[in-house]
All heavy atoms as an XYZ file, in Angstrom:
640
protein
N     -12.181     31.511    131.078
C     -12.679     32.186    132.266
C     -13.612     31.264    133.038
O     -14.359     30.481    132.410
C     -13.421     33.408    131.846
C     -14.014     34.207    133.013
C     -14.785     35.436    132.571
O     -15.019     35.637    131.405
N     -15.228     36.201    133.539
N     -13.534     31.314    134.364
C     -14.346     30.440    135.193
C     -14.661     31.196    136.462
O     -13.776     31.700    137.155
C     -13.568     29.171    135.502
C     -14.246     28.257    136.483
C     -13.236     27.133    136.858
N     -13.718     26.402    137.977
C     -14.224     25.198    137.952
N     -14.381     24.619    136.774
N     -14.623     24.587    139.028
N     -15.963     31.305    136.756
C     -16.411     31.955    138.007
C     -17.270     30.951    138.741
O     -18.266     30.443    138.244
C     -17.210     33.246    137.687
C     -16.359     34.216    136.905
C     -17.743     33.830    138.989
C     -17.121     35.372    136.350
N     -16.862     30.673    139.991
C     -17.581     29.692    140.816
C     -18.193     30.391    142.017
O     -17.534     31.192    142.669
C     -16.575     28.597    141.241
C     -17.227     27.472    141.973
C     -16.311     26.315    142.206
O     -15.269     26.179    141.540
O     -16.602     25.508    143.107
N     -19.459     30.063    142.294
C     -20.113     30.587    143.516
C     -20.823     29.462    144.231
O     -21.200     28.461    143.632
C     -21.115     31.699    143.103
O     -22.119     31.157    142.255
N     -20.947     29.614    145.568
C     -21.589     28.634    146.381
C     -22.621     29.307    147.236
O     -22.389     30.389    147.827
C     -20.562     27.933    147.293
C     -21.245     26.909    148.209
C     -19.535     27.195    146.439
N     -23.814     28.740    147.334
C     -24.902     29.237    148.174
C     -25.335     28.119    149.125
O     -25.354     26.960    148.744
C     -26.111     29.660    147.325
C     -25.868     30.798    146.385
C     -27.082     31.145    145.550
O     -28.209     31.037    146.084
O     -26.885     31.468    144.396
N     -25.692     28.470    150.345
C     -26.142     27.482    151.322
C     -27.485     27.919    151.922
O     -27.808     29.090    151.966
C     -25.128     27.286    152.451
O     -24.977     28.496    153.115
C     -23.804     26.792    151.943
N     -28.284     26.940    152.246
C     -29.578     27.167    152.941
C     -29.669     26.215    154.115
O     -29.115     25.109    154.040
C     -30.765     26.889    152.011
C     -30.773     27.742    150.775
C     -31.869     27.306    149.820
O     -32.662     26.399    150.159
O     -31.916     27.855    148.685
N     -30.366     26.606    155.155
C     -30.614     25.709    156.286
C     -32.043     25.940    156.808
O     -32.583     27.024    156.625
C     -29.572     25.809    157.378
C     -29.512     27.209    157.991
C     -28.475     27.287    159.055
N     -29.007     26.639    160.208
C     -28.346     26.501    161.339
N     -27.143     26.964    161.455
N     -28.918     25.942    162.385
N     -32.569     24.953    157.481
C     -33.894     25.053    158.040
C     -33.851     26.107    159.156
O     -32.864     26.336    159.806
C     -34.340     23.706    158.596
N     -34.998     26.720    159.355
C     -35.159     27.700    160.447
C     -35.079     27.020    161.766
O     -35.412     25.790    161.899
C     -36.490     28.432    160.301
N     -34.654     27.721    162.789
C     -34.600     27.133    164.133
C     -35.955     26.645    164.559
O     -36.977     27.300    164.337
C     -34.136     28.203    165.143
C     -32.633     28.595    165.028
C     -32.319     29.715    165.977
C     -31.739     27.405    165.310
N     -36.001     25.407    165.085
C     -37.253     24.803    165.494
C     -37.879     23.929    164.431
O     -38.746     23.124    164.720
N     -37.463     24.086    163.152
C     -37.952     23.188    162.078
C     -37.153     21.893    162.077
O     -36.128     21.789    162.724
C     -37.837     23.891    160.686
C     -38.819     24.994    160.494
O     -39.743     25.135    161.327
O     -38.680     25.733    159.518
N     -37.662     20.906    161.310
C     -36.911     19.671    161.136
C     -35.564     20.002    160.522
O     -35.437     20.920    159.706
C     -37.654     18.703    160.207
C     -38.916     18.143    160.796
C     -39.573     17.162    159.864
C     -40.862     16.650    160.479
N     -41.527     15.714    159.506
N     -34.490     19.274    160.908
C     -33.205     19.517    160.325
C     -33.170     19.370    158.811
O     -33.677     18.373    158.268
C     -32.279     18.502    160.984
C     -33.019     18.057    162.203
C     -34.468     18.195    161.867
N     -32.670     20.357    158.102
C     -32.583     20.324    156.628
C     -31.577     21.350    156.172
O     -31.277     22.288    156.862
C     -33.983     20.591    156.016
N     -31.036     21.136    154.980
C     -30.159     22.119    154.406
C     -29.866     21.798    152.948
O     -30.226     20.716    152.457
N     -29.272     22.751    152.277
C     -28.907     22.573    150.878
C     -27.693     23.380    150.513
O     -27.437     24.429    151.154
C     -30.082     23.005    149.977
N     -26.907     22.886    149.572
C     -25.769     23.589    149.047
C     -25.881     23.603    147.502
O     -26.194     22.587    146.894
C     -24.435     22.895    149.458
C     -23.223     23.589    148.810
C     -24.304     22.833    150.933
N     -25.716     24.772    146.918
C     -25.759     24.880    145.481
C     -24.496     25.531    144.975
O     -24.090     26.608    145.498
C     -26.973     25.725    145.034
C     -27.096     25.809    143.540
S     -28.622     26.592    142.946
C     -28.424     28.250    143.482
N     -23.828     24.879    144.045
C     -22.623     25.394    143.451
C     -22.883     25.721    141.992
O     -23.445     24.927    141.239
C     -21.492     24.387    143.545
C     -20.200     24.877    142.952
C     -19.083     23.896    143.204
N     -19.249     22.698    142.362
C     -18.252     22.017    141.846
N     -17.003     22.343    142.163
N     -18.448     20.961    141.127
N     -22.553     26.917    141.556
C     -22.724     27.337    140.181
C     -21.383     27.713    139.605
O     -20.621     28.422    140.200
C     -23.688     28.531    140.080
O     -24.923     28.212    140.672
C     -23.928     28.948    138.651
N     -21.115     27.169    138.398
C     -19.897     27.527    137.683
C     -20.300     28.145    136.343
O     -20.910     27.501    135.527
C     -19.015     26.292    137.447
C     -18.625     25.619    138.761
C     -17.760     26.679    136.633
C     -17.974     24.324    138.624
N     -19.958     29.441    136.198
C     -20.126     30.099    134.906
C     -18.810     30.070    134.178
O     -17.766     30.383    134.798
C     -20.588     31.556    135.127
C     -21.949     31.650    135.833
O     -22.868     30.955    135.364
O     -22.096     32.412    136.761
N     -18.821     29.688    132.923
C     -17.557     29.529    132.202
C     -17.596     30.072    130.786
O     -18.676     30.255    130.215
C     -17.160     28.063    132.175
C     -18.139     27.174    131.392
C     -18.015     27.028    130.037
C     -19.173     26.548    132.043
C     -18.921     26.252    129.326
C     -20.101     25.765    131.357
C     -19.939     25.599    129.970
N     -16.418     30.311    130.321
C     -16.169     30.690    128.892
C     -15.048     29.774    128.465
O     -13.990     29.680    129.089
C     -15.810     32.156    128.783
C     -15.552     32.596    127.348
C     -15.376     34.116    127.337
N     -14.845     34.593    126.055
C     -15.567     34.907    125.007
N     -16.883     34.854    125.067
N     -15.005     35.271    123.908
N     -15.244     29.033    127.332
C     -14.246     28.091    126.923
C     -14.246     27.936    125.375
O     -15.221     28.373    124.720
C     -14.533     26.733    127.521
N     -13.205     27.361    124.844
C     -13.067     27.115    123.427
C     -13.453     25.696    123.077
O     -13.092     24.739    123.795
C     -11.607     27.385    122.985
C     -11.368     27.288    121.547
C      -9.893     27.665    121.209
C      -9.635     27.740    119.783
N      -8.275     28.184    119.521
N     -14.280     25.497    122.025
C     -14.697     24.152    121.581
C     -13.452     23.473    121.013
O     -12.890     23.928    119.994
C     -15.820     24.265    120.587
C     -16.182     22.849    120.090
C     -17.050     24.895    121.188
N     -13.054     22.374    121.620
C     -11.827     21.633    121.207
C     -12.212     20.480    120.275
O     -11.501     20.156    119.297
C     -11.120     21.136    122.424
C      -9.863     20.388    122.169
N      -8.711     21.024    121.817
C      -9.574     19.063    122.187
C      -7.748     20.123    121.644
N      -8.253     18.948    121.863
N     -13.346     19.829    120.584
C     -13.873     18.692    119.744
C     -15.373     18.662    119.862
O     -15.942     19.182    120.834
C     -13.247     17.402    120.206
N     -16.018     18.047    118.866
C     -17.471     18.028    118.793
C     -17.943     16.705    118.243
O     -17.498     16.276    117.181
C     -17.906     19.199    117.943
C     -19.351     19.558    117.756
C     -19.973     19.906    119.096
C     -19.478     20.721    116.808
N     -18.836     16.016    118.972
C     -19.454     14.773    118.520
C     -20.976     15.047    118.533
O     -21.636     14.837    119.550
C     -19.091     13.619    119.430
C     -19.667     12.285    118.963
O     -20.635     12.285    118.182
O     -19.161     11.245    119.408
N     -21.485     15.463    117.389
C     -22.896     15.830    117.304
C     -23.834     14.636    117.482
O     -24.917     14.789    118.040
C     -23.209     16.506    115.992
C     -22.545     17.857    115.881
C     -22.873     18.552    114.566
C     -22.177     19.902    114.462
N     -22.467     20.611    113.248
N     -23.429     13.441    117.034
C     -24.295     12.276    117.171
C     -24.528     11.908    118.644
O     -25.617     11.546    119.041
C     -23.727     11.080    116.412
C     -23.850     11.164    114.906
C     -23.343      9.928    114.234
O     -23.151      8.866    114.875
O     -23.088     10.024    113.025
N     -23.459     11.946    119.408
C     -23.571     11.606    120.860
C     -23.801     12.867    121.729
O     -23.868     12.746    122.955
C     -22.327     10.864    121.336
C     -22.203      9.529    120.678
C     -21.087      8.665    121.323
O     -20.623      8.972    122.390
N     -20.695      7.621    120.644
N     -23.875     14.010    121.092
C     -24.140     15.313    121.773
C     -23.026     15.623    122.816
O     -23.321     16.107    123.889
C     -25.530     15.347    122.383
C     -26.637     15.105    121.364
C     -27.968     15.595    121.762
N     -27.989     17.027    122.093
C     -28.056     18.031    121.156
N     -28.044     17.745    119.888
N     -28.085     19.276    121.587
N     -21.818     15.267    122.475
C     -20.665     15.566    123.325
C     -19.836     16.648    122.789
O     -19.515     16.679    121.613
C     -19.792     14.297    123.551
C     -20.481     13.189    124.312
C     -19.562     12.035    124.533
C     -20.225     10.932    125.275
N     -19.335      9.756    125.459
N     -19.475     17.580    123.699
C     -18.622     18.734    123.336
C     -17.423     18.681    124.271
O     -17.545     18.593    125.493
C     -19.363     20.045    123.505
C     -18.457     21.223    123.169
C     -20.620     20.100    122.576
N     -16.204     18.764    123.708
C     -14.986     18.856    124.478
C     -14.581     20.315    124.504
O     -14.397     20.932    123.455
C     -13.863     17.986    123.891
O     -14.336     16.651    123.824
C     -12.617     18.035    124.755
N     -14.467     20.877    125.701
C     -14.122     22.273    125.859
C     -12.743     22.448    126.510
O     -12.350     21.659    127.344
C     -15.143     22.942    126.792
C     -16.585     22.921    126.319
C     -17.496     23.567    127.374
C     -16.760     23.641    124.974
N     -12.020     23.452    126.010
C     -10.753     23.809    126.615
C     -10.916     25.091    127.366
O     -11.211     26.129    126.755
C      -9.666     23.980    125.492
C      -8.320     24.416    125.988
C      -7.719     23.419    126.980
C      -7.357     24.563    124.788
N     -10.871     25.009    128.684
C     -11.094     26.153    129.524
C     -10.000     26.371    130.553
O      -8.904     25.839    130.413
N     -10.323     27.074    131.602
C      -9.382     27.459    132.637
C      -8.734     26.277    133.323
O      -7.613     26.325    133.806
C     -10.045     28.345    133.684
N      -9.480     25.129    133.382
C      -8.931     23.958    134.040
C      -8.610     22.813    133.095
O      -8.603     21.641    133.456
C      -9.927     23.450    135.101
C     -10.134     24.471    136.211
C     -10.404     23.814    137.488
N     -10.438     24.774    138.561
C     -11.019     24.531    139.712
N     -11.615     23.432    139.925
N     -10.940     25.442    140.682
N      -8.334     23.155    131.848
C      -7.978     22.119    130.872
C      -9.189     21.630    130.080
O     -10.170     22.335    129.932
N      -9.077     20.373    129.586
C     -10.139     19.808    128.772
C     -11.255     19.202    129.616
O     -10.970     18.506    130.602
C      -9.567     18.725    127.847
C      -8.627     19.192    126.752
C      -8.035     17.978    126.003
C      -9.334     20.121    125.788
N     -12.496     19.430    129.210
C     -13.649     18.896    129.870
C     -14.638     18.420    128.811
O     -14.886     19.131    127.838
C     -14.381     19.958    130.770
C     -15.648     19.389    131.405
C     -13.413     20.475    131.847
N     -15.162     17.202    128.967
C     -16.144     16.711    128.022
C     -17.533     16.813    128.680
O     -17.729     16.316    129.766
C     -15.827     15.193    127.652
C     -16.886     14.669    126.706
C     -14.457     15.073    127.042
N     -18.473     17.431    127.988
C     -19.833     17.631    128.469
C     -20.799     16.956    127.485
O     -20.626     17.000    126.297
C     -20.143     19.090    128.591
C     -19.282     19.935    129.521
C     -19.703     21.366    129.404
C     -19.432     19.442    130.919
N     -21.880     16.390    128.012
C     -23.002     15.959    127.201
C     -23.970     17.118    127.213
O     -24.377     17.646    128.256
C     -23.683     14.685    127.799
C     -24.901     14.295    127.010
C     -22.682     13.548    127.871
N     -24.336     17.582    125.993
C     -25.117     18.829    125.853
C     -26.589     18.517    125.768
O     -27.038     17.527    125.160
C     -24.624     19.553    124.579
C     -25.427     20.823    124.373
C     -23.137     19.819    124.660
N     -27.383     19.359    126.408
C     -28.853     19.286    126.449
C     -29.424     19.313    125.022
O     -28.900     20.001    124.163
C     -29.405     20.445    127.242
C     -30.854     20.271    127.567
O     -31.683     20.655    126.700
O     -31.190     19.789    128.642
N     -30.506     18.547    124.750
C     -31.127     18.521    123.414
C     -31.630     19.881    122.950
O     -31.781     20.132    121.763
C     -32.291     17.535    123.556
C     -31.902     16.660    124.692
C     -31.101     17.519    125.643
N     -31.804     20.821    123.862
C     -32.266     22.170    123.503
C     -31.183     22.988    122.820
O     -31.470     24.012    122.204
C     -32.733     22.968    124.745
C     -34.013     22.338    125.333
O     -34.700     21.609    124.648
O     -34.299     22.644    126.513
N     -29.932     22.556    122.946
C     -28.803     23.284    122.333
C     -28.662     22.848    120.864
O     -28.585     21.658    120.564
C     -27.528     23.026    123.076
C     -26.316     23.686    122.373
C     -27.588     23.486    124.521
N     -28.667     23.806    119.937
C     -28.558     23.537    118.546
C     -27.083     23.409    118.193
O     -26.374     24.404    117.965
C     -29.217     24.637    117.708
C     -29.200     24.362    116.236
O     -28.602     23.360    115.759
N     -29.827     25.182    115.444
N     -26.562     22.148    118.111
C     -25.161     21.921    117.818
C     -24.760     22.252    116.357
O     -23.598     22.316    116.076
C     -24.784     20.495    118.185
C     -24.730     20.196    119.690
C     -24.360     18.747    119.896
C     -23.789     21.119    120.401
N     -25.759     22.426    115.479
C     -25.467     22.822    114.125
C     -24.873     24.224    114.045
O     -24.247     24.583    113.063
C     -26.715     22.708    113.237
C     -27.185     21.270    113.031
O     -26.316     20.369    113.075
O     -28.362     21.067    112.845
N     -25.035     24.997    115.106
C     -24.510     26.366    115.153
C     -23.158     26.424    115.846
O     -22.599     27.504    116.027
C     -25.500     27.291    115.880
C     -26.819     27.409    115.179
C     -27.787     28.305    115.911
O     -27.556     28.637    117.067
N     -28.888     28.677    115.308
N     -22.597     25.252    116.246
C     -21.324     25.204    116.968
C     -20.260     24.517    116.132
O     -20.526     23.488    115.478
C     -21.523     24.464    118.325
C     -20.227     24.378    119.079
C     -22.594     25.107    119.154
N     -19.081     25.104    116.113
C     -17.958     24.508    115.399
C     -16.675     24.469    116.276
O     -16.582     25.220    117.245
C     -17.612     25.368    114.139
O     -18.731     25.454    113.267
N     -15.804     23.530    115.957
C     -14.489     23.510    116.664
C     -13.857     24.860    116.485
O     -13.840     25.432    115.409
C     -13.638     22.331    116.087
C     -12.236     22.412    116.665
C     -14.264     21.011    116.385
N     -13.321     25.369    117.573
C     -12.658     26.693    117.560
C     -13.538     27.811    118.098
O     -13.046     28.886    118.431
N     -14.871     27.589    118.178
C     -15.774     28.617    118.681
C     -15.552     28.820    120.145
O     -15.215     27.915    120.895
C     -17.235     28.181    118.498
C     -17.755     28.274    117.088
O     -17.002     28.765    116.203
O     -18.879     27.822    116.818
N     -15.757     30.071    120.634
C     -15.813     30.364    122.056
C     -17.264     30.260    122.489
O     -18.146     30.773    121.825
C     -15.229     31.759    122.326
C     -13.756     31.876    122.025
S     -12.711     30.826    123.048
C     -12.912     31.498    124.658
N     -17.481     29.575    123.609
C     -18.864     29.372    124.099
C     -18.904     29.789    125.570
O     -17.894     29.787    126.270
C     -19.340     27.932    123.944
C     -19.443     27.558    122.455
C     -18.440     26.937    124.648
N     -20.106     30.107    126.040
C     -20.332     30.445    127.443
C     -21.432     29.522    127.981
O     -22.326     29.107    127.210
C     -20.803     31.887    127.580
C     -19.736     32.895    127.187
C     -20.228     34.306    127.340
O     -21.427     34.526    127.606
O     -19.411     35.248    127.200
N     -21.331     29.196    129.226
C     -22.347     28.331    129.823
C     -22.309     28.357    131.315
O     -21.476     29.027    131.928
N     -23.257     27.624    131.916
C     -23.311     27.492    133.369
C     -23.561     26.049    133.739
O     -24.297     25.336    133.024
C     -24.482     28.333    133.936
O     -24.265     29.671    133.749
N     -22.938     25.623    134.798
C     -23.090     24.281    135.348
C     -23.588     24.468    136.786
O     -22.977     25.193    137.549
C     -21.760     23.513    135.320
C     -21.815     22.202    135.968
C     -22.356     21.080    135.307
C     -21.367     22.023    137.246
C     -22.409     19.846    135.920
C     -21.418     20.787    137.877
C     -21.929     19.698    137.183
N     -24.734     23.828    137.127
C     -25.290     24.000    138.453
C     -25.414     22.618    139.088
O     -25.924     21.676    138.506
C     -26.681     24.658    138.408
C     -27.277     24.788    139.793
C     -26.597     26.009    137.744
N     -24.944     22.550    140.345
C     -25.012     21.312    141.139
C     -25.636     21.644    142.445
O     -25.220     22.632    143.135
C     -23.569     20.814    141.289
C     -23.402     19.577    142.097
C     -21.923     19.233    142.156
O     -21.105     20.041    142.597
O     -21.590     18.074    141.774
N     -26.660     20.875    142.861
C     -27.386     21.186    144.109
C     -27.560     19.884    144.886
O     -27.946     18.859    144.339
C     -28.729     21.788    143.823
C     -29.500     22.158    145.084
C     -30.794     22.827    144.676
N     -31.638     22.990    145.888
C     -31.764     24.092    146.574
N     -31.089     25.175    146.225
N     -32.534     24.148    147.638
N     -27.262     19.962    146.181
C     -27.404     18.821    147.092
C     -28.310     19.272    148.247
O     -28.029     20.325    148.831
C     -26.065     18.328    147.609
C     -25.156     17.863    146.455
C     -26.252     17.210    148.625
C     -23.735     17.573    146.868
N     -29.344     18.518    148.553
C     -30.233     18.869    149.648
C     -30.401     17.692    150.567
O     -30.398     16.522    150.147
C     -31.621     19.280    149.110
N     -30.527     17.980    151.858
C     -30.705     16.922    152.863
C     -31.844     17.332    153.806
O     -31.939     18.468    154.277
C     -29.429     16.760    153.717
C     -28.274     16.300    152.838
C     -29.657     15.773    154.838
C     -26.936     16.249    153.510
N     -32.748     16.360    154.071
C     -33.824     16.550    155.024
C     -33.789     15.337    155.951
O     -33.754     14.208    155.493
C     -35.199     16.641    154.342
C     -36.311     16.746    155.329
C     -35.218     17.851    153.356
N     -33.854     15.589    157.258
C     -33.845     14.504    158.254
C     -35.302     14.299    158.693
O     -35.940     15.244    159.165
C     -32.936     14.830    159.421
C     -32.992     13.753    160.471
C     -31.539     15.084    158.960
N     -35.803     13.069    158.537
C     -37.149     12.770    158.953
C     -37.153     11.473    159.835
O     -36.368     10.590    159.621
C     -38.056     12.489    157.760
O     -38.081     13.612    156.890
N     -38.052     11.433    160.779
C     -38.157     10.210    161.578
C     -38.730      9.050    160.766
O     -39.476      9.305    159.814
C     -39.095     10.592    162.734
C     -39.881     11.706    162.199
C     -39.029     12.428    161.203
N     -38.416      7.848    161.157
C     -38.945      6.690    160.413
C     -40.331      6.333    160.839
O     -40.886      6.405    161.780
C     -38.044      5.477    160.615
C     -36.798      5.614    159.821
C     -35.975      4.382    159.982
N     -35.078      4.266    158.883
C     -34.559      3.181    158.445
N     -34.800      2.060    159.063
N     -33.743      3.192    157.440
């Protein structure tokens, strides 16, 4: 399962030009492979295999190949225009 959402922001009229785009992907996938030393998890999800480097806060001792996992991936881009 994969749910993708996009949010946008822009500066108010009269403010300096600025804006941001944030994309969030919530997913459910099966653990296909696990490298605990390098903190890499290979997931099989809606778009095939994806390799992720997992945050140190995640306890990989509780994860095994074949487990179903849920997570979120957030990507944000912001632009501000300023005079030199």
